[in-house]
C-alpha positions in Angstrom: -61.7 320.2 -73.8 -62.4 316.7 -72.7 -63.6 314.4 -75.5 -66.3 311.6 -75.0 -66.9 308.6 -76.9 -69.8 308.2 -79.3 -71.1 305.4 -77.1 -71.4 307.8 -74.2 -73.3 310.4 -76.4 -75.8 307.7 -77.1 -76.8 307.3 -73.6 -78.3 310.8 -73.4 -82.2 310.9 -73.8 -82.9 314.2 -75.4 -86.4 314.9 -76.3 -88.7 317.5 -77.9 -90.9 319.0 -75.1 -93.4 321.9 -74.9 -93.6 323.9 -71.7 -97.3 323.8 -70.7 -97.6 325.3 -67.3 -95.1 327.7 -65.3 -95.3 328.2 -61.5 -93.1 330.4 -59.3 -90.7 328.5 -57.1 -91.9 328.8 -53.1 -88.4 328.6 -51.8 -86.3 330.5 -54.7 -86.1 334.0 -56.3 -84.6 332.8 -59.6 -86.4 329.5 -60.2 -89.7 328.5 -61.9 -91.5 325.2 -61.6 -92.2 324.2 -65.1 -94.3 321.2 -66.4 -93.3 320.0 -69.6 -95.3 317.8 -72.2 -93.1 315.1 -73.9 -95.9 313.6 -76.0 -96.2 310.3 -73.8 -96.0 312.0 -70.2 -95.5 315.1 -68.7 -92.8 316.0 -66.1 -92.2 318.6 -63.6 -88.7 320.4 -64.0 -87.3 323.3 -61.8 -85.5 325.7 -63.9 -83.2 329.1 -63.4 -85.2 331.0 -65.9 -86.8 333.5 -63.8 -84.2 336.2 -64.9 -84.3 335.5 -68.5 -87.9 334.8 -69.2 -91.5 335.9 -68.2 -94.0 333.2 -67.7 -95.9 334.4 -70.9 -92.9 334.0 -73.0 -92.3 330.3 -71.9 -95.9 329.0 -72.1 -96.2 326.9 -75.1 -92.4 327.2 -75.9 -90.8 324.0 -77.5 -87.5 322.8 -75.9 -85.2 320.1 -75.6 -85.4 318.2 -72.5 -82.5 316.0 -71.1 -84.9 313.3 -69.7 -82.5 310.5 -68.4 -80.9 312.9 -66.1 -81.0 311.5 -62.4 -83.9 313.4 -60.7 -82.9 316.0 -58.0 -84.4 317.8 -55.4 -83.9 321.6 -55.9 -84.9 323.7 -52.9 -87.4 321.3 -51.8 -89.1 320.6 -55.4 -88.2 317.4 -57.3 -87.0 318.2 -60.9 -87.4 315.3 -63.4 -84.9 316.5 -66.2 -83.5 319.7 -67.2 -84.1 321.8 -70.4 -81.2 322.9 -72.5 -80.3 326.4 -72.9 -77.5 328.3 -74.7 -75.6 330.5 -71.9 -73.5 333.4 -72.8 -69.7 333.7 -71.3 -71.0 336.3 -68.9 -74.1 334.3 -67.9 -76.2 337.3 -68.5 -78.0 335.8 -71.6 -79.5 332.2 -71.5 -81.7 331.3 -74.6 -83.6 327.9 -74.5 -82.5 325.5 -77.3 -85.7 324.9 -79.5 -86.2 323.0 -82.6 -86.1 325.2 -85.8 -89.6 324.2 -86.8 -92.6 322.1 -85.4 -92.0 318.6 -84.5 -94.0 315.8 -82.6 -93.4 316.1 -78.7 -91.1 313.3 -77.8 -89.2 313.5 -80.6 -85.5 312.3 -79.8 -82.5 314.5 -80.5 -79.6 312.5 -82.0 
């Protein structure tokens, strides 16, 4: 395992968001296009969650968003961050990381 300095960890902007809209990705079978409310803004993210969650399971779910990740074009759609998830070693189980209880949208993870 490679270690990083605490100063590098502090560069990460991780915030609490709420998934408010789920769309099917037009160019990918395993991807959703999610609209996430971060309190002061809404962002569109592309996420490989289709094999693990139905749209109705995602809507309204709190999540942790990596906000200062460089935007990427994923199968033709701009993704403005990444939702954090725990993934089993065999990659068959994926669980979105969530706060244990309600907290305001946009709260920082430290």
